[in-house]
C-alpha positions in Angstrom: -53.0 11.2 6.7 -50.8 13.0 9.3 -47.5 12.0 7.5 -49.1 13.6 4.5 -50.6 16.6 6.1 -46.8 17.6 7.2 -44.9 17.0 4.4 -47.2 19.0 2.6 -46.7 22.0 4.8 -42.7 21.2 4.6 -42.9 21.4 0.7 -44.8 24.1 0.4 -42.4 25.9 3.0 -39.3 25.3 1.3 -41.2 26.5 -2.3 -41.3 30.0 -0.8 -38.0 29.7 0.7 -36.1 28.8 -1.9 -37.8 31.1 -4.3 -37.0 33.7 -2.1 -33.2 32.5 -2.3 -33.5 32.6 -5.7 -34.4 36.5 -6.3 -31.3 36.7 -3.8 -29.4 34.9 -6.1 -30.3 37.0 -9.4 -30.1 40.2 -8.0 -26.5 39.4 -7.4 -26.2 38.4 -10.7 -28.4 41.4 -11.7 -25.7 43.7 -10.1 -22.7 42.1 -11.5 -23.5 43.0 -15.1 -22.3 46.2 -16.4 -18.9 46.2 -13.9 -16.4 46.8 -17.1 -14.7 48.4 -14.2 -13.3 44.3 -13.3 -11.3 44.1 -16.4 -8.4 46.5 -14.6 -8.3 43.0 -12.2 -8.3 40.6 -15.1 -5.9 39.9 -17.2 -6.2 37.6 -20.6 -3.8 35.4 -22.7 -1.2 37.4 -24.0 0.7 34.5 -25.6 3.3 36.4 -27.9 4.3 37.9 -24.7 3.9 34.4 -22.8 6.7 32.1 -24.8 9.0 35.3 -25.2 8.9 35.1 -20.9 8.7 30.9 -21.4 12.3 31.4 -23.6 13.6 33.7 -20.8 12.7 31.5 -17.9 13.4 27.6 -20.0 16.0 26.7 -21.7 14.6 26.1 -25.8 14.2 22.5 -26.7 12.1 19.0 -25.3 10.8 19.0 -22.1 8.5 18.0 -19.4 6.1 18.5 -17.7 4.9 16.3 -14.6 1.3 16.2 -13.1 0.9 14.8 -9.5 -1.9 14.1 -7.3 -2.7 11.1 -4.6 -5.7 9.1 -2.8 -5.8 7.9 0.7 -7.8 5.2 2.5 -8.0 3.3 5.6 -10.0 0.5 7.1 -10.3 -0.3 10.7 -9.5 -4.6 11.3 -10.3 -6.3 14.1 -8.3 -3.2 16.7 -6.2 -2.9 14.1 -6.4 0.4 12.1 -4.9 -0.1 8.1 -4.0 3.1 6.8 -3.6 3.6 2.6 -2.0 6.3 0.5 -0.6 6.3 -3.3 1.2 9.5 -5.5 1.9 9.2 -8.7 3.2 11.5 -11.3 1.6 11.4 -15.2 4.5 13.7 -17.6 4.3 14.6 -21.4 6.6 16.0 -23.0 6.7 20.4 -23.0 8.2 22.0 -26.1 9.5 25.5 -25.8 11.0 27.4 -29.1 10.8 30.4 -30.8 7.7 29.3 -32.6 5.5 28.8 -29.7 5.3 26.4 -26.4 3.1 22.7 -26.4 2.1 20.1 -24.4 2.4 17.5 -25.6 -1.4 15.8 -24.4 -1.3 12.7 -26.4 2.0 11.4 -26.1 1.0 11.6 -21.6 2.3 8.3 -19.5 2.4 7.8 -15.9 6.2 7.8 -14.7 6.5 4.7 -13.3 9.7 5.9 -11.8 8.1 8.5 -9.6 4.9 6.6 -8.0 4.6 5.0 -4.4 2.6 3.8 -2.0 2.7 2.4 1.8 0.2 0.6 3.6 0.1 1.9 7.6 -1.1 -0.9 10.3 -1.6 1.1 13.8 -3.1 -1.3 16.7 -6.0 1.6 17.9 -3.8 1.6 22.0 -1.1 3.0 19.6 -2.9 6.1 17.8 -2.5 7.8 20.8 1.3 7.6 20.3 0.9 9.2 16.4 -1.9 11.3 16.6 -1.6 13.9 19.6 -5.1 15.2 19.7 -7.1 11.5 19.6 -6.4 11.8 23.7 -8.5 14.6 23.7 -11.1 12.9 21.1 -14.1 12.0 22.8 -17.1 11.8 20.5 -16.9 9.8 17.0 -16.7 12.7 14.9 -13.6 13.7 17.2 -12.1 10.7 16.5 -12.6 10.1 12.7 -11.6 13.5 12.5 -8.4 13.0 14.4 -7.9 9.7 12.2 -7.8 11.1 9.1 -5.2 13.2 9.7 -2.9 9.9 9.8 -3.4 9.4 5.7 -3.5 13.0 4.9 -0.8 14.0 6.2 0.8 10.3 4.8 -0.7 11.0 1.3 1.4 14.9 1.2 4.4 13.3 2.6 3.7 11.0 -0.9 3.0 13.8 -3.1 5.6 16.1 -2.1 8.3 13.4 -2.4 7.1 13.1 -6.0 7.3 16.5 -6.1 10.8 17.1 -5.2 11.9 14.4 -7.6 10.8 15.8 -10.3 12.0 19.0 -9.6 15.4 17.5 -9.3 15.8 15.7 -12.8 17.5 17.9 -15.5 14.2 17.4 -17.9 11.5 18.3 -16.0 10.7 22.1 -15.8 6.8 22.4 -14.7 5.2 20.5 -12.0 1.3 20.6 -11.3 0.8 18.9 -8.0 -3.8 19.0 -7.3 -3.6 20.8 -3.8 -2.8 24.0 -3.2 0.3 25.1 -1.6 -0.1 27.7 1.1 -2.5 25.8 1.9 -1.1 22.7 2.5 2.4 24.8 4.0 0.3 26.3 6.4 -1.1 23.0 8.4 2.2 22.0 8.0 4.2 24.4 9.6 1.4 24.9 11.6 2.0 21.1 13.6 5.7 21.8 13.0 5.2 25.3 16.0 3.2 22.6 17.7 6.1 20.2 17.7 8.8 23.1 18.8 6.3 23.6 21.9 5.6 20.5 22.9 10.2 20.3 22.8 10.6 17.1 22.0 10.5 14.9 18.8 11.4 11.6 17.0 13.0 13.5 14.3 16.0 14.3 16.7 16.8 10.1 16.5 17.5 10.5 12.8 21.2 10.7 12.3 22.9 13.1 9.2 25.8 14.1 7.1 26.4 16.8 9.3 25.6 15.1 12.9 22.3 14.6 15.0 19.1 17.0 14.4 18.7 18.9 16.8 15.2 21.3 18.8 17.2 24.6 17.6 17.6 23.1 14.0 14.4 23.1 14.1 13.6 26.5 15.4 16.0 28.0 12.3 14.4 26.5 9.6 10.7 27.5 10.6 10.7 30.3 10.1 14.5 30.6 7.8 13.7 27.5 5.7 17.0 26.6 3.4 17.9 30.8 4.7 17.5 32.1 1.0 13.5 33.1 1.9 12.6 36.4 2.8 11.9 36.6 6.0 10.1 40.5 6.9 12.2 42.8 9.5 9.1 43.2 11.9 8.0 41.1 15.3 7.4 38.4 15.7 10.1 37.8 13.0 12.6 39.9 13.4 14.7 37.7 15.9 15.4 35.6 13.1 15.5 38.0 10.6 18.8 38.6 12.5 19.9 35.5 12.9 19.7 35.2 8.7 22.0 38.1 8.4 24.3 36.9 11.0 24.6 33.6 8.9 24.2 35.8 5.4 27.5 37.3 6.8 29.4 33.6 7.9 28.5 33.7 11.2 29.8 36.7 12.7 28.7 40.5 12.6 29.7 43.8 13.8 26.5 44.9 15.9 26.6 48.4 14.2 26.2 46.6 10.7 23.7 44.0 11.9 21.4 47.4 13.3 21.9 49.0 9.9 21.3 45.8 8.0 17.3 45.2 10.1 16.2 48.9 10.2 16.9 48.9 13.8 18.4 51.8 16.3 21.5 50.9 18.4 19.4 50.2 21.5 17.6 48.2 19.4 19.5 45.7 18.0 21.0 45.3 21.9 16.9 44.2 22.6 17.2 41.9 19.8 20.6 40.2 20.5 19.6 39.4 24.7 16.2 37.9 22.5 19.0 36.0 20.3 21.1 34.5 23.8 17.6 33.6 25.7 16.7 31.9 22.1 20.7 30.2 23.0 19.7 29.6 26.6 16.5 27.6 25.6 18.2 25.3 23.1 21.6 24.8 25.5 23.5 27.3 24.1 23.5 25.5 20.7 23.5 29.1 19.0 25.6 32.0 19.9 29.1 31.5 20.4 30.3 34.5 22.6 28.9 38.3 21.9 31.7 41.5 22.6 30.8 44.4 22.8 30.7 45.8 19.5 30.2 42.0 17.7 28.3 39.1 17.6 29.4 35.5 16.6 26.7 32.7 15.8 28.6 28.5 16.8 29.7 26.7 13.4 27.4 23.8 13.9 24.4 26.7 13.8 25.1 27.1 9.8 24.6 23.7 8.8 20.3 23.6 10.3 19.6 23.1 6.9 21.7 20.4 5.7 20.7 18.3 8.8 16.8 19.4 8.0 16.6 18.1 4.6 18.1 15.3 5.2 15.8 14.1 8.0 12.9 15.0 5.6 14.3 13.2 2.7 15.2 10.2 5.3 11.5 10.0 7.5 10.2 10.3 3.2 12.4 7.1 2.3 11.4 5.2 5.9 7.7 5.7 4.7 7.8 4.4 2.1 10.9 2.0 0.8 11.7 0.8 4.5 10.5 -3.0 5.6 10.5 -2.1 8.4 7.5 0.1 10.4 7.4 3.3 9.0 6.1 5.0 12.3 7.9 2.9 14.6 11.4 4.3 15.4 11.9 1.8 18.3 9.4 0.2 21.4 8.5 3.4 22.9 9.5 6.4 19.7 7.0 6.4 17.3 6.8 9.0 14.3 3.8 11.0 15.0 1.3 13.2 13.3 3.3 16.6 14.4 6.6 14.7 13.0 5.0 13.9 10.0 3.6 17.7 9.6 7.0 19.3 10.3 8.7 17.1 7.5 5.3 18.4 5.1 6.5 21.4 5.6 10.1 21.4 5.3 9.8 19.2 2.3 7.7 22.3 0.3 10.8 24.7 1.8 13.2 22.4 -0.2 10.5 21.8 -3.1 10.9 25.8 -2.8 14.7 25.9 -3.1 15.4 23.3 -5.8 12.8 24.8 -8.2 14.8 28.2 -7.7 17.8 26.7 -8.1 17.0 24.6 -11.3 14.7 27.1 -12.7 11.4 24.8 -12.5 7.8 26.2 -11.9 6.4 24.5 -10.0 2.2 25.6 -9.8 -0.5 23.8 -7.3 -3.8 23.6 -8.2 -7.1 24.5 -6.3 -10.7 23.1 -8.0 -12.7 23.7 -4.6 -12.0 26.6 -2.1 -13.8 28.4 0.2 -11.3 31.4 0.3 -12.7 34.6 0.1 -9.0 37.1 0.6 -9.7 37.9 -2.8 -12.7 39.7 -2.4 -12.3 41.0 1.1 -8.9 42.1 1.0 -7.6 41.9 -2.9 -10.9 44.3 -4.0 -10.6 47.1 -0.6 -6.7 47.1 -1.7 -7.5 47.6 -5.5 -10.1 50.1 -4.6 -7.6 52.0 -2.7 -5.2 52.3 -4.7 -6.9 53.4 -7.9 -6.3 49.9 -10.5 -10.4 49.4 -9.6 -12.6 52.5 -9.5 -16.0 51.0 -9.0 -19.2 52.7 -10.8 -21.4 51.0 -8.2 -20.8 49.1 -5.1 -20.4 45.6 -5.7 -22.9 43.1 -4.0 -21.8 41.1 -0.5 -20.6 38.3 -1.8 -18.1 36.7 0.4 -16.4 33.0 -1.9 -14.6 34.1 -3.9 -14.8 31.7 -7.2 -19.0 32.1 -6.6 -18.3 36.0 -7.1 -15.9 35.5 -10.2 -17.6 33.2 -11.7 -21.0 35.2 -11.5 -18.6 38.0 -12.7 -17.0 36.4 -15.6 -20.5 34.7 -17.1 -22.3 37.9 -15.9 -20.1 40.2 -18.3 -18.8 37.4 -20.8 -18.8 40.6 -23.6 -16.2 41.7 -21.3 -14.2 39.1 -19.4 -13.0 36.4 -22.4 -11.4 33.0 -21.5 -8.8 31.9 -20.7 -8.1 35.0 -18.1 -6.6 34.9 -14.9 -7.5 37.4 -11.9 -4.1 39.7 -11.2 -2.1 38.0 -8.8 -1.6 38.5 -5.1 0.8 37.4 -2.0 -0.8 34.7 -0.2 0.0 37.1 3.4 -4.0 38.0 1.6 -5.9 35.5 3.2 -4.8 36.6 6.7 -6.1 40.2 5.7 -9.3 41.5 6.0 -10.4 45.2 4.9 -9.9 47.9 7.9 -12.4 51.3 8.3 -9.5 53.3 8.4 -8.7 55.1 5.3 -4.7 54.9 6.1 -5.0 51.0 6.9 -7.0 49.9 4.4 -6.2 46.4 5.5 -5.9 44.7 9.0 -5.3 41.8 10.4 -8.0 39.0 10.3 -6.5 37.1 13.5 -4.3 39.3 15.3 -0.8 38.4 12.9 -0.7 39.1 9.0 1.7 35.9 8.1 4.6 36.4 6.2 5.1 38.2 2.6 7.0 37.1 -0.5 6.6 33.0 -0.5 3.5 32.7 -2.0 1.3 34.6 -5.3 -2.1 33.5 -6.0 -4.3 33.6 -8.6 -7.8 32.7 -9.8 -8.0 31.3 -13.8 -11.1 30.3 -16.2 -9.9 28.5 -19.1 -13.2 27.9 -21.4 -16.4 29.3 -22.7 -19.0 27.7 -24.7 -18.4 28.8 -28.7 -22.2 29.2 -29.7 -23.0 30.6 -26.0 -19.8 32.6 -24.5 -21.2 33.3 -20.7 -21.6 29.0 -20.3 -18.0 28.0 -19.0 -16.1 26.0 -17.4 -15.2 26.4 -13.6 -13.6 28.9 -12.2 -10.0 27.4 -10.4 -7.5 28.5 -8.0 -3.6 28.3 -8.7 -0.3 29.3 -6.5 3.3 29.3 -7.0 6.4 29.7 -5.5 7.7 33.9 -5.0 9.6 34.6 -7.5 12.3 36.9 -6.6 13.6 37.9 -9.7 10.8 39.1 -11.7 7.9 39.4 -8.6 10.5 42.4 -7.3 9.1 43.9 -9.1 5.1 43.8 -8.2 6.2 44.1 -4.6 5.1 47.5 -2.7 5.2 48.8 0.9 1.3 47.9 2.1 0.6 49.7 5.6 -1.6 47.2 8.0 -3.0 47.3 11.3 -1.7 44.1 13.3 -2.7 44.1 17.3 -3.5 47.3 17.2 -0.6 49.1 15.8 -0.1 50.2 12.3 2.4 48.2 10.1 4.9 48.2 7.0 4.6 44.7 4.9 5.5 43.9 1.4 3.7 42.0 -0.5 3.4 40.7 -3.7 0.6 42.8 -6.0 0.2 42.5 -9.1 -1.5 46.1 -10.2 -1.5 47.6 -13.5 2.0 46.2 -15.2 0.9 42.2 -16.2 2.7 39.7 -14.6 4.5 38.1 -17.1 5.4 34.3 -15.0 1.5 34.5 -14.7 1.2 35.1 -18.5 3.7 32.1 -19.1 1.3 30.1 -16.1 -2.0 30.6 -18.7 -0.1 29.9 -21.4 0.5 26.7 -20.5 -3.0 26.0 -18.1 -4.9 27.2 -21.1 -2.6 24.8 -23.9 -3.6 21.5 -20.4 -6.5 20.6 -20.4 -9.1 18.3 -22.1 -12.1 19.7 -23.7 -13.3 16.7 -24.7 -13.4 15.0 -20.7 -16.1 16.6 -18.2 -13.8 16.3 -15.2 -10.6 17.9 -17.1 -12.5 20.6 -18.4 -10.8 23.9 -17.9 -8.8 21.9 -15.1 -5.4 19.5 -15.8 -5.9 16.7 -18.2 -2.0 15.1 -16.7 -3.7 15.8 -12.7 -7.2 14.1 -14.3 -5.1 10.6 -15.3 -3.1 11.1 -11.7 -6.3 10.9 -10.2 -7.9 8.6 -12.0 -5.0 6.4 -11.6 -3.9 6.6 -7.9 -8.4 6.3 -6.6 -8.0 3.3 -8.4 -4.4 2.0 -7.1 -5.7 2.7 -3.4 -9.4 1.0 -4.4 -6.8 -2.2 -5.6 -4.8 -2.4 -2.3 -7.7 -2.1 0.0 -9.0 -5.3 -1.7 -5.3 -6.8 -1.5 -4.2 -6.1 1.9 -7.4 -5.9 3.7 -7.1 -10.4 3.0 -4.0 -10.3 4.3 -4.6 -8.5 7.4 -7.3 -10.4 8.0 -6.0 -13.6 7.4 -3.2 -12.2 10.4 -5.8 -10.9 12.2 -8.8 -13.9 12.1 -5.4 -16.8 13.6 -4.9 -14.3 15.9 -9.1 -13.7 17.2 -9.6 -17.4 17.3 -6.4 -18.2 19.1 -6.6 -15.8 21.9 -10.4 -15.5 22.0 -11.3 -11.7 21.3 -14.0 -12.0 19.1 -15.4 -9.3 21.3 -12.8 -6.9 21.0 -12.8 -7.1 17.4 -14.8 -4.6 16.4 -16.1 -1.1 18.6 -20.0 -0.8 20.0 -20.9 1.0 17.0 -19.6 -1.0 14.0 -21.8 -4.1 16.5 -24.9 -2.1 16.2 -24.1 -0.9 12.2 -23.9 -4.4 11.5 -27.1 -5.3 13.8 -29.1 -2.9 12.2 -27.8 -3.9 8.4 -29.2 -7.9 9.3 -32.0 -7.1 10.6 -32.5 -4.6 7.5 -32.1 -7.0 5.2 -34.0 -9.3 6.9 -37.3 -7.4 6.4 -36.7 -6.1 2.8 -36.5 -10.5 2.3 -40.5 -10.6 4.2 -41.9 -7.7 2.3 -40.4 -9.1 -1.6 -41.8 -13.0 -0.6 -44.6 -11.8 0.7 
């Protein structure tokens, strides 16, 4: 009786609280109605212009579009963990001609040449060698979270490897990845920085056509990538901007010329050279050949840093997915760690960017679920400050971009027609928030602003119901690599506050004129979904097919390979009498509780 009374009281409180939240949500929807000015931040599809731009970007003819996805899982057997990863690609013809651009989705098929999988076994005691964070894991939650980083890093490696292989294929012109490029690069580059801070890595064990990989190579590649990236001429990138400038002058440059290209004074350039010497000394003198009163010279070996880095990244990928040896163990005491894998993933993204630029391949990362908020907290304030957005009344305080855009589009369905996308903007806006100072409308969210002109992002929505235009497919996000040729027009100087100092950045921001490349992307996206399948409505049919294939394959791998592992481990357990070590305490407890529960159910059923 007491339980019923308590439940009734909780239900009553829950009803009132839910009603309050519903009223709050209804109020927000009402506040977002009638914002006709919001149309200035939305771009509808201009199919005619998209075809014209596609003909400038792609050769006329029959090409291929590819969708890539991966999946992962892991098992714990005895004191061993088994990690399963798989990634695959589905492709379909992409027709580009003066009469239009078409995706032939009915001819979509799995590309068997671009599928990779791996099953990686590890003893529990060796996990600390592979996952550095496990050394500090104290609770089950910490353990599971650290543990999942291993298969996630392997799955990312699989998807990026297939992506790079696809881009290097002559007939492929569009590659869709079922992951955000920027949000994949962020954690990978963080792992790379952590790796550099440790001062050691197993990646230096790999040989390359240009000699052994060095820690200096990793340091240079962290910021310079393949060498053609935009490097801001501001702290903390200024030293690397100087190195890039010297490399662009074949490894030697006059100090006066260096100062001119960096936009700094002669006194400041001496400080930069001093920091270059410190960096060279840190890495065993491998950077600077000599400095004179008038010039500075880099060592010839430094020029080939990217040849070594890209070779090692590809070799590490081959080892994981093709080698018969243990993919992560390089010797008795050498392992490829999670940080090593993260570094390799960062380099693969750089190489993917480089090859896509050389071969004119469009690489698009799709994000289904995101809690991002940069559109509302930085893009909207900048749009208002620049005069692009002129609000008639304040917007409600919605901090989730997907929620804001979904409600805004539905509440103004007569103004915002599908397919549509938001204006495209630089991914560096994810590290900015609104500032109260009118001179610097934005400030760094956490001390530093991330590098601009690397990734460009936008949100999109493809379909609405014919009978009810307010009912629509979900809002998703896409990002792509910065295209110097096209995006240069949409890059302008913005003053922001960084570490309390007014700083100039040069991000990509679409503004009033429509970016033709993003118009092409919206056109291709609008042809690539499948309205007949709910999961592919407003998304990508190629990614949907890839997702189903890899999940089924990982499930089959787990069922088959678990038996193989159990056969070996069972023999070991019987021989060495280590049954009591075969599970951790929580696993014993879970099994005991499950057994008692089954017994109790049988008794109830029999009675």
